[in-house]
C-alpha positions as CSV (number, residue, x, y, z in Angstrom):
1,M,132.7,187.2,156.3
2,T,135.8,189.3,156.9
3,L,134.0,192.2,158.5
4,P,135.2,193.2,162.0
5,L,131.8,192.6,163.6
6,K,130.8,188.9,163.8
7,Q,127.3,187.5,163.7
8,P,125.1,187.5,165.6
9,Y,125.8,191.1,166.6
10,L,122.9,192.2,168.7
11,P,121.5,195.7,168.2
12,M,121.3,198.3,171.0
13,E,117.9,198.4,172.6
14,A,115.8,201.1,174.4
15,K,114.2,201.5,177.8
16,S,110.6,202.7,177.9
17,A,109.9,206.2,179.2
18,E,106.8,208.3,179.8
19,K,108.3,211.5,178.4
20,L,111.0,212.5,176.0
21,P,114.3,213.3,177.8
22,V,115.4,216.9,177.6
23,G,118.9,218.3,177.1
24,D,121.7,218.9,174.6
25,V,123.1,215.4,175.0
26,W,120.0,213.8,173.3
27,Q,119.3,213.1,169.6
28,Y,115.8,212.2,168.6
29,E,114.7,209.9,165.8
30,P,111.3,208.5,164.6
31,K,110.5,205.0,165.9
32,W,109.5,203.0,162.9
33,D,106.8,200.3,163.0
34,G,108.7,197.4,161.5
35,F,111.4,194.7,162.0
36,R,114.7,195.8,163.4
37,C,117.5,194.7,161.1
38,I,121.3,194.8,161.1
39,A,122.5,194.4,157.5
40,F,126.0,193.0,156.7
41,R,127.6,193.3,153.3
42,D,131.0,191.8,152.4
43,G,131.7,191.6,148.7
44,D,128.9,189.6,147.0
45,R,127.4,188.4,150.3
46,V,124.6,190.2,152.2
47,D,123.2,188.9,155.5
48,L,120.2,190.4,157.3
49,Q,119.9,189.8,161.0
50,S,116.9,190.3,163.2
51,K,116.8,191.9,166.7
52,S,117.0,188.5,168.2
53,G,120.0,187.5,166.1
54,Q,118.1,185.4,163.6
55,P,118.6,185.5,159.8
56,L,116.1,187.5,157.8
57,A,117.5,187.5,154.2
58,L,115.3,184.6,153.0
59,Y,112.2,186.6,153.9
60,F,113.3,189.9,152.2
61,P,115.1,189.1,149.0
62,E,114.4,192.5,147.5
63,V,116.2,194.2,150.4
64,V,119.2,191.9,149.8
65,E,119.1,192.8,146.1
66,A,119.0,196.5,146.9
67,L,122.0,196.3,149.2
68,L,124.0,194.4,146.6
69,K,123.4,197.3,144.2
70,L,125.1,199.8,146.4
71,K,128.6,200.6,145.1
72,S,130.1,200.1,148.6
73,K,131.3,196.5,148.8
74,Q,131.5,196.3,152.6
75,F,129.6,197.8,155.5
76,V,127.3,197.1,158.4
77,I,124.2,199.2,159.0
78,D,121.5,199.2,161.6
79,G,117.9,200.0,160.6
80,E,114.3,198.9,160.3
81,I,112.6,196.9,157.6
82,V,109.1,198.2,156.7
83,V,106.5,197.3,154.1
84,P,104.7,200.3,152.5
85,V,101.1,199.5,151.4
86,K,99.0,202.3,149.9
87,G,101.2,205.0,151.3
88,K,101.4,203.6,154.8
89,F,103.6,201.0,156.5
90,S,101.7,197.8,157.2
91,F,102.9,195.6,160.0
92,D,100.4,192.9,159.0
93,D,101.9,192.6,155.5
94,L,105.4,192.6,157.2
95,L,104.3,189.6,159.3
96,M,103.1,187.7,156.3
97,R,106.7,187.7,155.0
98,I,107.9,185.3,157.8
99,H,106.8,182.2,155.8
100,P,108.6,178.9,155.1
101,A,107.5,178.8,151.4
102,V,110.1,180.5,149.2
103,S,107.5,180.9,146.4
104,R,105.2,182.8,148.7
105,V,107.9,185.1,149.9
106,K,109.0,185.8,146.3
107,K,105.4,186.6,145.3
108,L,104.9,189.0,148.3
109,S,108.3,190.6,147.7
110,Q,107.1,191.6,144.2
111,E,103.5,192.6,145.3
112,T,104.5,194.5,148.5
113,P,108.2,195.2,148.4
114,A,109.9,196.1,151.6
115,K,112.3,198.9,152.2
116,L,115.1,199.4,154.8
117,I,115.2,202.6,156.8
118,V,118.7,203.1,158.1
119,F,119.7,205.0,161.3
120,D,123.2,203.9,162.3
121,L,126.5,202.9,160.6
122,L,128.5,200.2,162.5
123,V,131.1,199.4,159.9
124,D,132.1,201.9,157.2
125,D,132.9,201.4,153.5
126,R,136.6,200.8,154.3
127,G,135.7,197.9,156.6
128,K,136.4,199.9,159.8
129,A,134.3,199.3,162.9
130,L,132.6,202.4,164.2
131,V,130.9,201.0,167.2
132,D,133.4,202.4,169.7
133,E,132.8,205.9,168.4
134,V,130.2,208.1,170.0
135,L,126.8,208.6,168.2
136,T,127.7,212.2,167.0
137,S,130.6,210.8,165.1
138,R,128.7,207.8,163.7
139,R,125.8,209.9,162.6
140,K,128.0,212.3,160.6
141,K,129.6,209.3,158.9
142,L,126.2,207.7,158.2
143,D,125.0,211.0,156.6
144,A,128.0,211.0,154.3
145,F,127.7,207.3,153.6
146,A,124.0,207.7,152.7
147,K,124.7,210.7,150.4
148,K,127.3,208.8,148.6
149,Y,125.8,205.3,148.3
150,F,122.0,205.2,148.9
151,P,120.0,204.6,145.7
152,K,117.5,207.2,144.4
153,H,114.6,204.7,144.2
154,K,114.3,204.7,148.0
155,S,114.3,201.0,148.7
156,I,117.1,202.0,151.2
157,E,116.4,205.3,153.0
158,L,118.1,207.4,155.6
159,S,116.1,207.9,158.8
160,P,115.9,211.6,159.9
161,Q,117.2,212.8,163.2
162,T,117.0,216.0,165.2
163,D,118.2,217.7,168.4
164,D,115.1,219.9,168.4
165,L,112.7,218.8,171.1
166,T,109.8,220.6,169.3
167,I,110.3,218.5,166.2
168,A,110.5,215.3,168.3
169,K,107.2,216.2,170.0
170,H,105.7,216.8,166.6
171,W,106.8,213.3,165.6
172,L,105.4,211.9,168.8
173,A,102.0,213.6,168.3
174,G,101.8,212.0,164.8
175,A,102.9,208.5,166.0
176,G,100.6,205.7,165.3
177,V,100.5,205.9,161.5
178,D,103.9,205.1,160.2
179,L,105.6,205.9,163.4
180,D,105.5,203.8,166.6
181,G,106.8,206.7,168.7
182,V,110.1,208.5,169.1
183,I,113.6,207.2,170.0
184,A,116.0,209.4,172.0
185,K,119.7,208.5,172.0
186,L,122.6,209.9,174.0
187,T,125.0,211.5,171.6
188,D,128.1,211.0,173.7
189,M,128.0,207.2,174.0
190,P,129.4,204.5,171.8
191,Y,127.1,201.8,170.3
192,Q,125.6,199.7,173.1
193,S,125.2,196.3,171.5
194,G,122.7,194.1,173.3
195,N,121.8,196.4,176.1
196,R,119.5,199.3,176.9
197,H,122.0,201.9,178.0
198,G,121.9,205.2,176.2
199,M,118.6,204.9,174.3
200,V,115.0,205.6,175.3
201,K,111.7,204.9,173.5
202,V,108.5,206.9,174.1
203,K,105.3,205.6,172.6
204,R,101.8,207.1,172.5
205,L,100.5,203.8,173.6
206,R,102.1,201.8,176.4
207,T,103.1,198.4,175.0
208,A,105.2,195.5,176.0
209,D,106.5,192.3,174.4
210,C,105.5,189.2,176.5
211,V,106.0,185.5,176.4
212,V,102.8,183.4,176.3
213,G,103.5,181.1,179.3
214,G,100.1,179.5,179.4
215,F,96.5,179.8,178.7
216,R,93.0,179.2,180.1
217,Y,90.1,177.7,178.4
218,A,86.8,179.6,178.3
219,S,84.2,178.8,180.9
220,E,82.1,177.2,178.1
221,G,83.4,175.2,175.2
222,K,87.0,174.0,174.8
223,V,88.3,177.1,173.2
224,I,90.8,179.7,174.6
225,G,89.5,182.2,177.1
226,S,92.8,184.0,177.8
227,M,96.5,183.9,177.2
228,L,98.7,184.2,180.3
229,L,101.6,186.6,179.9
230,G,105.2,186.3,181.3
231,L,108.3,188.4,181.6
232,Y,111.8,187.3,182.5
233,D,113.7,188.6,185.5
234,E,117.5,189.0,185.8
235,K,117.9,185.4,186.9
236,G,116.1,184.1,183.9
237,L,112.9,183.1,185.6
238,L,109.6,183.6,183.8
239,H,107.0,185.3,185.9
240,H,103.3,185.5,185.3
241,V,102.5,189.2,184.9
242,G,98.9,189.2,183.6
243,F,96.6,188.1,180.8
244,T,95.0,189.1,177.5
245,S,91.7,187.9,176.2
246,S,90.9,190.3,173.4
247,F,90.3,187.8,170.6
248,K,87.5,187.6,168.1
249,A,85.2,184.6,168.4
250,D,86.1,183.3,164.9
251,E,89.8,183.4,165.7
252,K,89.6,181.3,168.9
253,P,89.4,177.7,167.4
254,A,92.6,178.1,165.3
255,L,94.3,179.9,168.2
256,T,93.4,177.1,170.6
257,K,94.9,174.5,168.3
258,K,98.1,176.6,168.0
259,L,98.5,176.8,171.7
260,E,97.5,173.2,172.5
261,K,100.4,172.0,170.4
262,L,102.8,173.8,172.8
263,I,101.4,172.5,176.1
264,K,104.3,171.6,178.3
265,P,105.0,172.1,182.0
266,P,106.0,174.1,183.8
267,G,105.1,177.2,181.8
268,F,106.2,179.8,184.4
269,T,109.4,179.1,186.3
270,G,108.9,182.1,188.6
271,N,105.6,183.4,190.0
272,A,102.8,181.3,188.5
273,P,99.1,182.1,188.1
274,G,97.1,181.7,191.3
275,G,94.1,179.5,192.1
276,P,90.4,180.3,192.0
277,S,89.2,183.7,193.2
278,R,85.7,184.7,194.3
279,W,85.1,185.9,190.7
280,A,86.4,182.7,189.0
281,T,85.0,179.2,188.7
282,E,87.2,176.3,189.4
283,R,87.4,175.5,185.7
284,S,88.3,179.1,184.6
285,A,91.1,179.2,187.2
286,E,92.8,176.2,185.8
287,W,95.5,176.9,183.3
288,Q,97.6,175.1,180.7
289,P,101.4,175.6,180.8
290,L,103.1,176.3,177.5
291,A,106.7,175.9,176.3
292,P,108.1,179.5,176.1
293,K,108.0,179.8,172.3
294,L,105.5,182.5,171.5
295,V,106.0,186.3,171.8
296,I,103.2,188.8,171.5
297,E,102.9,192.6,171.9
298,V,100.2,193.9,174.2
299,Q,98.9,197.3,175.1
300,Y,98.5,198.1,178.8
301,D,97.4,200.9,181.1
302,H,99.5,200.4,184.3
303,F,102.2,198.1,185.5
304,T,102.5,197.9,189.3
305,G,103.6,195.3,191.8
306,G,105.1,193.1,189.1
307,R,101.8,192.8,187.2
308,F,99.7,194.6,184.6
309,R,97.0,196.2,186.8
310,H,94.2,195.3,184.3
311,G,93.8,193.0,181.4
312,T,95.9,193.9,178.4
313,K,94.9,194.3,174.7
314,F,96.5,191.9,172.2
315,L,98.1,193.8,169.4
316,R,100.1,191.4,167.4
317,W,102.5,188.4,167.2
318,R,106.2,189.2,167.3
319,P,108.0,186.3,165.5
320,D,111.0,188.6,165.1
321,K,111.8,188.5,168.8
322,K,113.2,185.8,171.1
323,P,111.3,185.0,174.3
324,A,114.4,185.7,176.3
325,Q,114.2,189.4,175.2
326,C,110.9,189.8,177.0
327,T,112.2,191.2,180.3
328,F,111.0,193.4,183.1
329,E,113.3,196.2,181.7
330,Q,110.6,197.0,179.2
331,V,108.2,198.3,181.9
332,S,110.9,200.0,183.9
333,Q,110.6,203.8,184.0
334,N,114.2,204.5,185.2
335,R,115.7,207.6,183.9
336,L,119.2,207.5,182.3
337,R,120.2,211.0,183.3
């Protein structure tokens, strides 16, 4: 491609916060429940890139086709891929699209077509990079770009934004259906590729993406009892931070086989799971190390002392994210301003 941004170009990320930041320097947007996607178009070529820098075009051919229909021949946009099903966005149907069989992907793309919701313009229709411009400027240009080029059939859609805190709180109160929460962005900052400066996410539920660094068998029967969760520190060490065991009985045999294929020491390279406690038998305290390949999203109550205080609830697999992206920054509550 001849675009000024070369792939992979990592999207800007967000720090977690308990409350929406307040002030006239903030812009609020819905946090959509989908796959983050940076879309590149240069002539007759369209590439879709995931949050972790991996290609997505093969899994969403209908999004590629929609982008090729735009009259603009070059651009880079940042957005979220979602799959509407019966009037709501379905993350389960979205996950089904990450499949090696082209025939299956094609079938699903026709049965449950995806759409791209766009919230930032990184390269305009003249091929000029906008990432060094502040958000206020980029958003004005995105609004004009969307008005000029986005199709009426809504396979590509402009995400709303507001500087009104009341509207943002209304979005947050309704989060959990199509919305995963609310994003707040500093309006006076350029695009922060690959870091968490200038953007905050607030969810109704506290969630974190974790690496599965190991697992324990159940006390009876050779099936999984719990998955052991890990987060990376600044030195790249994977620390054990807790566990999740919220699996249905009929899911355990297949999950056990999936994990057993990845058994490989050391599992955790930082703090590792401890030995038996007064509540655990010798067998239940033993754990199997895994190669750091799998990422899951879990719900939690509190994170203190480098650990989830209680067991977490398994929410879903996150094949769109790299294990290295699962860092302690997610559970940091530091304020930006």
